[in-house]
VMD Tcl script that draws the C-alpha trace (Angstrom):
set ca {
  {148.85 139.84 84.88}
  {148.55 138.53 88.40}
  {146.05 135.81 89.04}
  {144.93 133.70 91.96}
  {143.97 131.02 89.43}
  {147.16 130.73 87.44}
  {146.99 128.22 84.60}
  {148.25 124.80 85.59}
  {148.20 121.46 83.79}
  {144.92 120.63 85.57}
  {143.21 124.01 85.23}
  {139.68 123.98 83.82}
  {139.36 125.61 80.42}
  {136.92 126.05 77.56}
  {136.23 123.24 75.10}
  {137.84 123.33 71.66}
  {134.35 123.38 70.16}
  {133.38 126.58 72.01}
  {133.49 129.75 69.92}
  {135.11 133.11 70.51}
  {134.47 136.15 68.33}
  {137.25 138.01 66.59}
  {136.01 141.56 66.07}
  {139.20 143.04 64.59}
  {140.88 142.48 62.22}
  {138.68 140.43 59.89}
  {135.60 139.73 61.99}
  {134.80 136.04 62.34}
  {134.04 133.29 64.84}
  {136.92 131.14 66.06}
  {136.76 127.75 67.72}
  {139.02 127.08 70.67}
  {141.40 125.20 68.38}
  {141.44 128.09 65.89}
  {142.15 130.52 68.74}
  {145.12 128.37 69.74}
  {146.46 128.47 66.20}
  {146.06 132.26 65.95}
  {147.67 133.12 69.27}
  {150.53 130.66 68.89}
  {151.51 131.99 65.46}
  {154.41 134.44 65.59}
  {153.01 137.98 65.23}
  {154.52 139.87 62.28}
  {155.84 142.67 64.50}
  {157.53 140.15 66.77}
  {158.96 138.07 63.95}
  {160.42 141.13 62.26}
  {162.10 142.39 65.43}
  {165.89 142.25 65.42}
  {166.06 142.81 69.19}
  {164.30 141.09 72.10}
  {160.52 141.52 72.16}
  {158.94 142.48 75.49}
  {155.26 141.69 76.00}
  {153.01 142.10 79.04}
  {149.71 140.44 79.90}
  {147.21 141.99 82.32}
  {143.52 142.01 83.20}
  {141.43 144.99 84.28}
  {137.80 145.64 85.16}
  {135.85 148.12 83.04}
  {136.34 150.75 85.75}
  {140.11 150.24 85.74}
  {140.64 147.93 88.71}
  {143.53 145.51 88.36}
  {142.24 143.27 91.15}
  {139.07 142.33 93.02}
  {139.45 141.54 96.71}
  {143.17 141.89 96.13}
  {143.38 139.18 93.46}
  {143.18 139.56 89.70}
  {142.04 135.98 89.17}
  {138.56 136.96 90.35}
  {138.25 139.22 87.30}
  {138.81 136.38 84.82}
  {136.90 133.47 83.29}
  {137.87 130.26 81.43}
  {138.49 132.17 78.18}
  {140.88 134.51 80.00}
  {142.63 131.46 81.43}
  {143.04 130.01 77.94}
  {144.43 133.22 76.44}
  {146.74 133.62 79.44}
  {148.13 130.12 78.92}
  {148.57 130.53 75.16}
  {150.51 133.79 75.54}
  {152.79 132.10 78.06}
  {153.30 129.07 75.83}
  {155.50 130.79 73.22}
  {157.76 132.70 75.65}
  {161.50 132.20 75.90}
  {161.33 133.48 79.48}
  {158.51 134.56 81.81}
  {159.28 137.78 83.68}
  {157.43 138.27 86.99}
  {157.76 140.64 89.92}
  {158.51 139.20 93.36}
  {155.26 140.55 94.83}
  {153.32 138.59 92.23}
  {155.32 135.45 93.03}
  {154.60 135.84 96.75}
  {150.90 136.55 96.28}
  {149.84 134.29 93.46}
  {151.33 130.89 94.10}
  {153.65 130.29 91.16}
  {155.30 126.90 91.31}
  {155.87 123.62 89.57}
  {155.24 123.16 85.87}
  {153.74 126.31 84.37}
  {152.61 124.62 81.15}
  {150.32 121.68 80.48}
  {151.64 118.49 78.91}
  {150.16 119.40 75.47}
  {151.79 122.83 75.69}
  {155.12 121.23 76.51}
  {154.77 118.92 73.51}
  {153.95 121.91 71.29}
  {157.13 123.66 72.44}
  {159.17 120.52 71.82}
  {157.71 120.22 68.31}
  {158.61 123.87 67.63}
  {162.23 123.56 68.75}
  {161.69 125.29 72.08}
  {162.68 124.02 75.53}
  {159.66 122.33 77.08}
  {159.74 124.66 80.09}
  {160.33 128.43 79.81}
  {162.31 129.65 82.83}
  {161.00 132.22 85.28}
  {162.91 135.47 85.77}
  {161.83 136.94 89.10}
  {162.44 140.64 89.71}
  {163.19 141.47 93.34}
  {164.67 144.75 94.51}
  {164.96 143.53 98.11}
  {165.60 139.77 97.83}
  {162.59 139.28 100.11}
  {161.99 135.78 98.77}
  {161.66 132.52 100.64}
  {163.91 129.86 99.07}
  {161.40 127.23 100.21}
  {158.68 128.61 97.91}
  {157.41 126.12 95.35}
  {158.60 128.44 92.59}
  {162.10 127.30 93.61}
  {161.64 123.85 95.09}
  {159.39 122.56 92.31}
  {160.82 124.49 89.36}
  {161.40 122.26 86.31}
  {164.21 124.61 85.26}
  {166.39 126.81 87.44}
  {164.82 130.30 87.82}
  {166.65 133.60 87.63}
  {166.38 136.28 90.29}
  {166.96 139.75 88.85}
  {168.00 142.02 91.68}
  {169.94 145.17 92.60}
  {173.48 145.74 93.78}
  {172.05 147.53 96.82}
  {169.97 144.47 97.72}
  {173.03 142.22 97.63}
  {174.81 144.70 99.92}
  {172.11 144.84 102.62}
  {170.40 141.43 102.48}
  {171.51 138.87 105.08}
  {174.40 136.85 103.72}
  {172.76 133.55 104.57}
  {169.66 134.50 102.57}
  {171.74 135.50 99.56}
  {173.67 132.24 99.78}
  {170.50 130.15 100.11}
  {168.80 131.90 97.19}
  {171.93 131.39 95.09}
  {171.52 127.64 95.65}
  {168.01 127.60 94.13}
  {168.29 130.34 91.47}
  {170.76 132.30 89.39}
  {171.23 135.77 90.88}
  {171.68 138.56 88.31}
  {172.11 142.26 89.06}
  {170.09 144.60 86.86}
  {170.75 147.98 88.42}
  {172.46 149.63 91.38}
  {169.64 151.19 93.41}
  {166.77 150.97 90.92}
  {165.68 148.50 88.27}
  {167.13 149.23 84.83}
  {164.76 147.75 82.21}
  {167.38 148.02 79.47}
  {169.78 145.98 81.60}
  {167.04 143.40 82.31}
  {166.51 142.98 78.58}
  {170.22 142.76 77.78}
  {170.86 140.18 80.53}
  {168.01 138.02 79.28}
  {169.08 138.44 75.65}
  {172.59 137.33 76.61}
  {171.01 134.04 77.65}
  {169.29 133.83 74.25}
  {165.88 134.77 75.66}
  {164.46 136.91 72.85}
  {160.72 136.60 73.56}
  {160.35 138.12 77.02}
  {156.82 137.75 78.37}
  {155.76 139.36 81.64}
  {152.73 138.48 83.77}
  {153.04 141.27 86.30}
  {152.95 143.06 88.47}
  {151.94 146.71 88.17}
  {155.27 148.11 89.38}
  {157.13 146.07 86.78}
  {154.85 147.26 83.97}
  {155.04 150.85 85.20}
  {158.83 150.76 85.31}
  {159.12 149.30 81.81}
  {156.51 151.74 80.48}
  {158.37 154.71 81.96}
  {161.53 153.52 80.21}
  {159.74 153.01 76.89}
  {160.49 149.27 76.90}
  {157.01 147.78 76.37}
  {156.64 146.36 72.87}
  {153.29 144.65 73.38}
  {150.44 144.74 75.88}
  {147.74 142.09 75.97}
  {144.87 143.45 78.05}
  {141.78 141.52 79.10}
  {138.87 143.83 79.92}
  {136.56 142.12 82.39}
  {132.88 143.22 82.32}
  {132.82 144.06 86.02}
  {132.44 147.27 88.00}
  {134.65 146.80 91.04}
  {135.04 150.17 92.74}
  {136.92 150.21 96.03}
  {140.66 150.83 96.49}
  {142.00 148.53 93.75}
  {144.96 149.94 91.85}
  {145.69 150.24 88.14}
  {147.59 147.70 86.06}
  {150.66 149.98 86.11}
  {152.27 152.29 88.60}
  {155.78 153.48 89.24}
  {158.16 156.21 88.07}
  {157.03 158.98 85.78}
  {157.91 158.46 82.13}
  {161.09 160.25 81.09}
  {159.53 161.23 77.77}
  {156.08 161.50 76.23}
  {153.67 158.64 76.86}
  {154.23 155.68 74.54}
  {151.72 155.39 71.72}
  {150.29 151.90 71.18}
  {148.40 150.56 68.16}
  {145.45 148.23 68.56}
  {146.08 145.11 66.46}
  {143.45 142.62 67.69}
  {140.09 142.51 69.47}
  {138.56 139.24 70.65}
  {135.25 138.91 72.49}
  {133.91 136.05 74.61}
  {130.55 136.72 76.25}
  {131.10 140.32 77.45}
  {134.85 139.99 78.03}
  {137.27 141.67 75.62}
  {140.82 140.64 74.78}
  {142.86 143.50 73.35}
  {146.34 143.39 71.88}
  {148.35 146.61 71.56}
  {151.77 147.02 69.94}
  {154.18 149.90 70.47}
  {153.92 152.53 67.76}
  {157.42 153.73 66.79}
  {157.92 157.47 66.67}
}
mol new
graphics top color blue
foreach p $ca { graphics top sphere $p radius 0.5 }
foreach p [lrange $ca 0 end-1] q [lrange $ca 1 end] { graphics top cylinder $p $q radius 0.2 }
display resetview
């Protein structure tokens, strides 16, 4: 999910007393506090996994647009902001494409003070690191995502990028982030997962962008997709939430495990259906 209004410690959100409807499973009304409890609980599929769990979070209009005026944040509302923040809160690492970093203003502390306390109380580091995927190393080391990072980010890149990028840029980026190669000429999702797992990052949560999701989908490496459906008709040239290489096998089947509704906005959770 890319967003011009990324959750920050000062971001406006819904009150705990506001209600959101769970349609499936077990229809009921949830307060904001109850929503927090439900989304922060370890899902059974995730908890049972013996390998790293890869989840993605995106938003789309009802006519399939991933952005409006080039930014996905315009599709959201305060409930979307809350769900976005809660899904991020439990991650071991947050995986993001470089284009999303450049466009959406990541930087500084990505979690609120209460979220940091929750992680501390649940034996997690207070700040999940960012893992930035860049096939070209076209990243400015002076970006806030580096200069204001509470923990040192990772840059996941390609051998070919290290060969052609200016040496001074590589050296400068290496001062502000850990550089990790995850493929020769193209991103290898399996290698991304194994490199992150080697650092004990087992809950890998991605917030975009579409090329990253498309690449992982083509490789069959998406375990979970959280999709917000915004009640807007956008039209225009906006792209889908995923694009990239063609899948090497049949399309991955996903099972719908949760439907939430706030006003006319839907929050859907899908989990990969094993063959």
